C-alpha positions as CSV (number, residue, x, y, z in Angstrom):
1,M,40.7,9.2,41.5
2,T,37.2,10.3,40.7
3,L,34.8,8.9,38.2
4,K,35.0,12.2,36.3
5,K,38.7,11.8,35.6
6,Y,38.1,8.2,34.3
7,I,35.3,9.5,32.0
8,I,37.5,12.4,30.7
9,G,40.3,9.9,30.0
10,F,38.0,7.5,28.2
11,I,36.5,10.2,26.0
12,A,40.0,11.6,25.2
13,S,41.3,8.1,24.3
14,L,38.2,7.4,22.2
15,F,38.6,10.8,20.4
16,T,42.2,10.2,19.5
17,T,41.4,6.7,18.3
18,L,38.5,7.9,16.1
19,V,40.6,10.8,14.7
20,A,43.3,8.3,13.7
21,Y,40.8,5.8,12.2
22,N,39.0,8.5,10.2
23,M,42.3,9.9,8.9
24,V,43.3,6.5,7.5
25,T,39.9,5.3,6.2
26,G,39.0,8.7,4.8
27,H,42.3,9.1,3.0
28,V,42.7,12.6,4.5
29,M,46.5,12.3,4.2
30,T,49.0,9.9,2.7
31,G,52.6,9.1,2.9
32,V,55.0,10.5,5.5
33,G,52.5,13.2,6.6
34,L,50.0,10.5,7.7
35,V,52.7,8.5,9.5
36,V,53.8,11.6,11.4
37,V,50.2,12.6,12.4
38,L,49.4,9.0,13.5
39,G,52.6,8.9,15.5
40,G,51.7,12.2,17.2
41,L,48.2,10.9,18.0
42,A,49.7,7.7,19.4
43,L,52.0,9.7,21.7
44,I,49.0,11.8,22.8
45,Q,47.0,8.7,23.6
46,M,49.9,7.2,25.4
47,A,50.1,10.3,27.7
48,I,46.3,10.1,28.3
49,Q,46.6,6.4,29.2
50,L,49.5,7.1,31.6
51,I,47.9,10.0,33.4
52,F,44.2,9.0,33.5
53,F,44.4,5.2,33.9
54,L,47.8,4.3,35.2
55,H,48.0,7.2,37.6
56,L,51.6,8.0,36.8
57,D,51.2,11.5,38.1
58,E,49.5,10.9,41.4
59,E,51.2,8.2,43.5
60,S,54.0,8.7,45.9
61,G,57.3,7.5,44.4
62,S,56.0,8.4,41.0
63,R,59.4,9.9,40.2
64,Y,61.0,6.4,40.3
65,K,58.2,5.1,38.1
66,L,58.7,7.9,35.7
67,A,62.4,7.2,35.5
68,A,61.7,3.5,34.9
69,F,59.2,4.5,32.2
70,G,61.7,6.8,30.6
71,F,64.3,4.1,30.5
72,M,61.7,1.7,29.0
73,A,60.7,4.3,26.4
74,G,64.4,4.8,25.5
75,I,65.0,1.1,25.0
76,L,61.8,0.8,22.9
77,F,62.9,3.7,20.8
78,I,66.3,2.1,20.1
79,V,64.7,-1.2,19.2
80,V,62.1,0.3,16.9
81,V,64.5,2.8,15.2
82,G,67.2,0.1,14.9
83,S,64.7,-2.4,13.3
84,L,63.6,0.2,10.8
85,W,67.2,1.1,10.0
86,I,68.1,-2.5,9.4
87,M,65.0,-3.1,7.2
88,H,65.8,0.0,5.2
89,H,69.4,-1.2,4.6
90,L,68.3,-4.7,3.7
91,N,65.8,-3.2,1.2
92,Y,68.5,-0.9,-0.2
93,N,71.0,-3.7,-0.6
94,M,68.4,-5.9,-2.3
95,M,67.1,-3.1,-4.6
96,H,69.8,-3.5,-7.2
97,M,68.9,-7.2,-7.9
98,D,66.2,-8.3,-10.3
99,T,63.6,-10.8,-9.2
100,Q,65.5,-13.9,-10.3
101,Q,68.6,-12.8,-8.5
102,K,66.6,-12.2,-5.3
103,N,65.0,-15.6,-5.5
104,D,68.3,-17.3,-6.1
105,Y,69.9,-15.4,-3.1
106,M,67.0,-16.3,-0.9
107,T,67.2,-20.0,-1.9
108,I,70.9,-20.1,-1.2
109,Q,70.3,-18.5,2.3
110,K,67.5,-21.0,3.0
111,D,69.8,-23.9,2.1
112,K,72.5,-22.5,4.4
113,G,70.0,-22.5,7.3
114,F,69.7,-18.7,7.6
């Protein structure tokens, strides 16, 4: 691995970070569009990190490492999407209550030890 590849990886990582930061602080986009763009930039930066700094593409036996990484990414995806799904349904189920009903429900759950 040459110094040139490290510098290219550093600059690419810095660029993706600055683009994401400027999009949020500059209010370039809002809502779902912003989340999608930030997620895409995060995936691009993850690929940069894996290739330039973790050397996933160069080592012998990298096929096994790639398979392990794919399995880990799949589990991470399931955990994140599952958590978001659960939070969405909790929010949906609590939406139909007014503030006093929510507070009463939370107090009862706290007293039960949940």
